[in-house]
C-alpha positions in Angstrom: 77.6 30.1 -56.3 75.5 27.6 -58.0 72.3 26.5 -56.2 73.6 23.0 -55.8 76.6 24.3 -53.9 74.7 26.9 -51.9 72.4 24.1 -50.7 75.1 23.1 -48.1 74.6 26.5 -46.4 70.8 26.7 -46.7 70.2 23.1 -45.5 72.9 23.4 -42.9 71.3 26.5 -41.4 67.9 25.0 -41.4 69.3 22.0 -39.6 71.2 24.2 -37.1 68.0 26.0 -36.3 66.1 22.7 -35.8 68.7 21.3 -33.4 68.8 24.6 -31.5 65.0 24.8 -31.1 64.8 21.2 -30.1 67.5 21.8 -27.5 65.6 24.8 -26.1 62.3 22.8 -26.0 63.9 19.9 -24.1 65.6 22.3 -21.7 62.2 24.0 -21.1 60.6 20.7 -20.2 63.5 19.8 -17.9 63.3 23.1 -16.1 59.5 23.2 -16.0 59.2 22.9 -12.2 62.2 25.3 -11.5 62.0 29.0 -11.3 65.2 29.3 -13.4 65.4 30.1 -17.1 67.7 28.1 -19.4 70.3 30.9 -19.3 70.1 31.2 -15.5 70.3 27.4 -15.0 73.3 27.3 -17.3 75.1 29.7 -15.0 74.9 27.3 -12.0 77.2 24.3 -12.3 74.9 21.8 -10.8 72.0 22.7 -13.1 74.4 23.0 -16.1 75.7 19.5 -15.5 72.2 18.0 -15.2 71.2 19.8 -18.5 74.2 18.5 -20.3 73.8 14.9 -19.1 70.1 14.9 -19.9 70.5 16.3 -23.4 73.3 13.9 -24.3 71.2 11.0 -23.2 68.0 12.1 -24.8 69.0 13.8 -28.0 72.8 13.1 -28.2 74.1 16.8 -28.1 73.7 20.0 -26.3 74.0 23.7 -27.2 75.0 26.4 -24.6 72.7 29.5 -24.5 75.1 31.9 -26.3 75.2 29.5 -29.4 71.4 29.0 -29.7 69.8 30.1 -33.0 67.7 32.6 -31.1 70.9 34.1 -29.6 72.3 34.7 -33.1 69.0 36.3 -34.1 69.3 38.7 -31.1 72.9 39.5 -32.2 71.8 40.2 -35.8 69.1 42.5 -34.6 71.5 44.4 -32.4 74.2 44.6 -35.0 76.6 42.5 -33.0 76.6 39.4 -35.3 79.6 38.2 -37.2 80.2 35.0 -39.1 82.7 33.6 -36.5 79.8 33.4 -34.0 78.0 31.1 -36.4 81.2 29.1 -36.9 81.6 28.6 -33.2 77.9 27.7 -32.8 77.9 24.9 -35.4 81.2 23.6 -34.2 79.9 23.4 -30.6 77.2 21.0 -31.7 79.6 18.5 -33.1 82.1 19.0 -30.3 79.4 18.4 -27.6 79.0 14.8 -28.6 82.8 13.9 -28.6 83.4 10.8 -26.5 79.7 9.9 -26.2 77.5 7.3 -27.8 76.2 9.8 -30.3 79.6 11.0 -31.6 79.4 9.0 -34.8 76.1 10.7 -35.8 77.1 14.3 -35.0 80.8 14.7 -35.8 81.6 16.6 -38.9 77.9 17.4 -39.7 78.6 20.9 -40.7 82.0 20.5 -42.4 80.5 21.2 -45.9 79.3 24.6 -44.7 82.5 26.5 -45.4 82.0 29.8 -43.8 85.5 31.0 -44.8 84.7 30.6 -48.6 85.5 33.7 -50.7 82.3 32.8 -52.7 80.4 34.2 -49.7 82.3 37.4 -49.8 85.8 38.8 -50.0 86.1 39.7 -46.3 84.6 38.8 -42.9 82.2 41.8 -43.0 80.7 40.8 -46.3 80.4 37.2 -45.4 78.8 38.1 -42.1 76.3 40.4 -43.8 75.2 37.6 -46.2 74.9 34.9 -43.6 72.9 37.4 -41.3 70.4 37.9 -44.2 70.1 34.1 -44.7 69.6 33.4 -41.0 67.1 36.2 -40.7 65.0 34.8 -43.6 65.2 31.2 -42.1 64.0 32.6 -38.8 60.8 33.7 -40.4 59.8 30.2 -41.5 57.2 28.6 -39.1 58.7 25.4 -37.8 56.6 22.9 -35.8 58.2 20.1 -33.8 56.3 17.9 -31.4 52.7 19.1 -31.9 52.0 17.8 -35.4 51.3 14.4 -36.9 52.8 15.2 -40.3 56.5 15.7 -40.4 56.3 19.1 -42.0 59.9 20.1 -41.4 61.3 16.8 -42.6 59.1 16.9 -45.7 60.1 20.5 -46.4 63.8 19.6 -46.1 63.4 16.8 -48.7 61.3 19.0 -50.9 64.1 21.6 -51.0 66.6 18.9 -51.7 64.5 17.8 -54.6 64.4 21.3 -55.9 68.2 21.5 -55.7 68.5 18.2 -57.4 66.4 19.4 -60.3 69.0 22.0 -61.0 72.0 19.8 -60.3 72.2 17.8 -63.5 74.1 14.6 -63.3 75.2 15.3 -59.7 71.7 14.9 -58.5 71.8 11.1 -59.0 74.5 11.0 -56.3 72.1 11.9 -53.5 68.4 11.9 -54.5 65.8 9.3 -55.5 62.4 10.7 -56.6 59.8 10.2 -53.9 57.4 8.1 -56.0 60.2 5.6 -56.9 61.1 5.5 -53.2 57.5 4.8 -52.4 57.4 1.8 -54.7 60.5 0.3 -53.1 59.3 0.9 -49.6 55.8 -0.5 -50.2 57.3 -3.6 -51.8 59.7 -4.5 -49.0 57.0 -3.9 -46.3 54.1 -5.9 -47.8 52.6 -7.9 -44.9 55.1 -6.5 -42.4 53.9 -3.9 -39.9 57.1 -4.1 -37.9 60.7 -4.4 -39.1 63.7 -5.0 -36.9 65.9 -3.1 -39.3 66.3 -1.7 -42.8 69.5 -1.2 -44.8 70.6 0.9 -47.8 74.2 0.3 -48.9 74.3 3.4 -51.0 72.0 5.5 -48.9 72.6 9.0 -50.2 70.3 11.3 -48.2 68.6 8.4 -46.4 65.3 9.1 -48.1 64.7 5.5 -49.0 65.3 4.4 -45.4 62.9 7.1 -44.2 60.3 6.1 -46.8 60.3 2.5 -45.5 59.5 3.9 -42.0 56.3 5.5 -43.4 55.1 2.0 -44.4 56.1 0.0 -41.4 57.5 0.5 -37.9 61.3 0.4 -38.3 63.3 -0.1 -35.1 66.8 0.5 -36.6 68.2 2.1 -39.7 71.5 1.3 -41.3 73.3 2.8 -44.3 76.6 3.5 -46.0 77.4 6.4 -48.3 80.6 7.1 -50.1 80.4 10.8 -50.8 81.1 12.8 -47.7 78.8 15.8 -48.4 75.9 13.5 -49.1 76.7 11.5 -46.0 76.5 14.6 -43.9 73.1 15.6 -45.5 71.9 12.1 -44.9 72.6 12.2 -41.2 70.9 15.6 -41.0 67.9 14.2 -42.8 67.5 11.4 -40.3 67.7 13.7 -37.4 65.3 16.2 -39.0 62.8 13.4 -39.3 63.1 12.9 -35.6 65.0 9.6 -35.8 67.0 9.2 -32.6 70.7 9.0 -32.8 70.3 5.6 -31.0 68.2 4.3 -33.9 70.4 4.9 -36.9 73.9 4.0 -38.0 75.2 5.5 -41.2 78.8 5.2 -42.3 80.9 7.1 -44.7 82.9 4.6 -46.8 82.9 2.6 -50.0 80.4 -0.2 -49.5 82.0 -2.7 -51.8 85.6 -2.1 -50.7 85.0 -1.5 -47.0 81.6 -2.8 -45.8 80.8 -1.8 -42.2 78.1 -4.2 -41.3 79.8 -7.5 -42.1 77.9 -9.8 -39.8 74.5 -8.3 -40.0 71.3 -9.5 -41.7 68.4 -7.1 -42.5 64.7 -7.5 -42.7 64.4 -5.1 -45.6 67.0 -3.7 -48.0 66.4 -0.9 -50.5 68.9 0.8 -52.8 69.4 3.0 -55.8 73.1 2.4 -56.4 75.2 4.4 -58.9 74.5 2.9 -62.3 77.3 0.9 -64.0 80.0 2.3 -61.8 83.6 1.2 -61.9 84.8 -0.9 -59.0 88.0 -2.7 -58.1 86.9 -6.2 -59.2 90.2 -7.6 -57.8 90.4 -11.4 -57.8 90.8 -11.2 -54.0 87.0 -10.7 -53.9 86.5 -14.3 -55.1 87.5 -15.2 -51.5 85.0 -12.7 -50.1 81.8 -14.4 -48.7 79.7 -11.9 -50.5 80.9 -13.0 -54.0 82.7 -16.4 -53.6 79.7 -18.7 -54.3 79.1 -17.2 -57.8 82.4 -18.2 -59.4 82.5 -14.8 -61.2 82.9 -11.2 -60.3 81.0 -8.3 -61.8 83.1 -6.6 -64.5 85.4 -3.8 -63.5 83.4 -1.3 -65.6 80.0 -2.3 -64.2 79.5 -2.8 -60.4 75.7 -3.4 -60.7 75.8 -7.1 -59.9 78.5 -6.5 -57.2 75.9 -4.3 -55.4 73.3 -7.0 -55.9 75.6 -9.7 -54.5 76.5 -7.5 -51.5 72.8 -7.0 -50.7 71.8 -10.6 -51.1 74.5 -11.5 -48.6 73.0 -9.2 -46.0 69.4 -10.2 -46.7 67.5 -12.0 -43.9 65.9 -15.3 -44.9 62.4 -13.8 -44.4 63.5 -10.4 -45.8 62.7 -8.5 -49.0 65.2 -6.6 -51.1 64.2 -4.0 -53.8 66.9 -2.3 -55.9 66.8 0.2 -58.9 69.3 -0.5 -61.7 69.7 0.1 -65.4 68.1 -2.3 -67.9 71.5 -3.7 -68.8 71.4 -6.0 -65.7 68.6 -7.9 -67.4 70.4 -9.1 -70.5 74.2 -8.4 -70.4 76.2 -11.6 -70.8 79.7 -12.7 -69.8 80.3 -12.7 -66.0 77.0 -10.8 -65.4 75.1 -13.5 -67.2 76.7 -16.2 -65.0 75.8 -14.3 -61.8 72.2 -13.7 -63.1 71.8 -17.4 -63.9 73.1 -18.4 -60.5 70.7 -16.2 -58.7 67.7 -17.6 -60.7 68.6 -21.2 -61.3 70.6 -22.2 -58.3 69.2 -19.9 -55.7 65.8 -18.9 -57.1 65.9 -15.5 -55.3 64.5 -13.3 -58.0 60.9 -12.5 -57.3 59.9 -9.7 -59.8 61.2 -7.4 -62.5 59.5 -4.0 -62.8 60.3 -1.7 -65.7 60.0 2.0 -65.0 59.5 4.9 -67.5 62.5 6.7 -68.9 63.5 10.2 -67.6 62.1 9.8 -64.0 65.4 10.3 -62.3 67.4 13.6 -62.1 70.6 13.5 -64.1 69.8 10.6 -66.5 67.0 9.9 -69.0 67.6 6.2 -69.3 64.7 3.8 -68.4 65.4 1.8 -65.2 64.2 -1.4 -63.6 63.4 -2.5 -60.1 64.5 -6.0 -59.2 62.9 -7.6 -56.2 64.7 -10.5 -54.4 63.6 -12.9 -51.6 65.5 -15.8 -50.2 62.3 -17.7 -49.3 59.8 -16.9 -52.0 56.1 -17.6 -51.7 55.9 -18.2 -55.5 59.1 -20.2 -56.4 57.6 -21.4 -59.7 57.4 -18.1 -61.5 58.9 -14.6 -61.8 56.6 -11.6 -62.2 57.4 -9.1 -65.0 55.7 -5.7 -65.0 56.1 -3.2 -67.8 55.2 0.2 -66.3 57.3 2.1 -68.8 54.3 3.8 -70.3 52.6 4.7 -67.1 53.6 8.2 -66.3 52.7 11.9 -66.7 55.0 13.9 -69.0 56.1 17.2 -67.4 58.4 19.9 -68.6 61.8 18.5 -67.8 60.9 15.1 -66.4 58.5 12.2 -66.4 56.5 11.9 -63.2 55.0 8.7 -61.7 51.5 9.5 -60.5 49.8 8.0 -57.5 47.7 5.9 -59.8 50.8 4.6 -61.5 52.4 3.7 -58.1 49.2 2.0 -56.9 48.9 0.0 -60.1 52.5 -1.4 -59.7 52.0 -2.3 -56.1 48.6 -3.9 -56.7 50.0 -5.9 -59.6 53.0 -7.0 -57.6 50.9 -7.9 -54.5 48.3 -9.9 -56.5 50.8 -11.3 -59.0 48.2 -10.9 -61.7 48.5 -11.0 -65.5 47.4 -8.0 -67.3 47.5 -7.7 -71.1 50.4 -5.6 -72.3 51.3 -4.7 -68.7 52.4 -7.8 -66.7 53.2 -11.5 -67.1 54.0 -14.4 -64.8 56.9 -16.2 -66.4 57.5 -19.8 -65.5 61.0 -21.0 -64.7 60.9 -23.0 -67.9 60.3 -19.8 -69.9 63.2 -18.1 -68.2 65.4 -21.0 -68.9 64.2 -21.1 -72.5 65.4 -17.5 -72.9 68.8 -18.5 -71.5 68.1 -16.4 -68.4 67.7 -13.2 -70.4 65.3 -11.1 -68.4 64.6 -8.4 -71.0 61.0 -7.4 -70.3 59.9 -7.4 -73.9 60.5 -11.1 -74.1 57.8 -11.7 -71.5 55.3 -8.8 -71.7 53.9 -8.3 -75.2 53.4 -4.6 -75.7 53.0 -4.7 -79.5 50.1 -2.6 -80.7 48.6 -3.7 -84.0 48.1 -1.0 -86.5 44.7 -0.5 -88.1 44.4 -2.2 -91.5 45.0 0.0 -94.5 42.4 0.1 -97.3 44.7 0.4 -100.4 41.8 1.5 -102.7 41.0 4.4 -100.4 44.7 5.4 -100.3 44.9 5.3 -104.1 41.8 7.5 -104.4 43.4 10.0 -102.0 46.6 10.0 -104.1 44.6 10.8 -107.3 42.8 13.7 -105.5 46.1 15.1 -104.4 47.6 14.7 -107.9 44.6 16.6 -109.3 45.1 19.4 -106.7 48.8 19.6 -107.6 48.0 20.0 -111.3 45.6 22.8 -110.5 48.2 24.6 -108.4 50.8 24.3 -111.1 48.5 25.8 -113.7 47.7 28.7 -111.5 51.4 29.2 -110.7 52.3 29.2 -114.4 49.8 32.0 -115.0 51.6 34.2 -112.4 55.0 33.3 -113.8 53.9 34.2 -117.3 52.7 37.6 -116.1 56.1 38.2 -114.5 57.9 37.2 -117.7 59.4 34.1 -116.1 59.6 30.7 -117.7 56.8 28.3 -116.8 57.2 25.9 -114.0 
């Protein structure tokens, strides 16, 4: 199995252990003043019903004692474990939420952890032995839950996902946004806002962008939509592992453009890293869709970039901020995209900033990308800020890395809207219009570096010296050739 495929098992088991230990910890608190253990309390119907009702209300699921992670460890140590026990255990978590308010956040969570796969072994015994080893290793990791300020487990989970992404090639772009890029988006949409009613990501992947926003501001509710089922499951796990209550997030598994799930909602902050230049339906029926109808044109079928922008603009609150990562083509491509771009700038004046990022900072693609920042009520309606941060990075083995100083410089420049030679420029609306709404960064930020003047006389003298050296070498070579009886050079 490739690492990218095996991640479904590793991350799934880490998540199962987390849910199990969280359940045990909550049950211990609930039974603190009783003389019964969790196992003993479960054996009494009255106590069992109280435990179930309390767990479903507090954490949205429950696990009976025989399916706890610790119970599987006991079975492994005694030699009684088999893979079917694990299958029943993970199934019981999803099944426990059926018919409750938390069902949408727990159903199907472990469906990508295929414990019947022949890749794990040809028979039940072999598969059981392999999973027992993995579970035993995971049991040795020190997990902390409620007694730490830093979210170690959540950070470790995202770190592991990042490592899997590094080996996943193009597939990584489906689910992972590098943390430094996430940090830039999150800081931008939370400037001056210590509390957000909600945040939304229409292509949320693992939910890392949503969670990053919560590090910059108090977020009361998280919303997202993700098309790929496996990524959708990992995203819900990620939210729960970062201790986001099932009551506080709503992530759906569907095509955002074709089947949006939050039609009537507006959001205080929107962040996104959509799939670049993806095909979409572009059916003329969308011209009657409120998300697209005002523009008069639809994004081309072969490039959904502006369709995602239009969708997000539609859901942006009047006082909200939206930051989205896209390929550079959105800055200058013509035809219908040019019409949409001009409408957003000239008619609506929503575009607040254009920030160019270095190439090769994302897994799976080496192309340079750009962050577009939109606001419906802009504090600076007379200009658009352009930042060229394409040369601000550290070159590593396989990827370019944005350093803390690079992130800080971008945020400082955006916040202060300041001009810096060869880095940023405040373009007036007249400049934008004069360029026919072409937003190519090089039209606004002059990064040309003058070369040092060349002294022709010095160069001529250097050439003469080289010619003299060549003649000397040729004479020496001819001497050797003559000794060998070979014609001169």
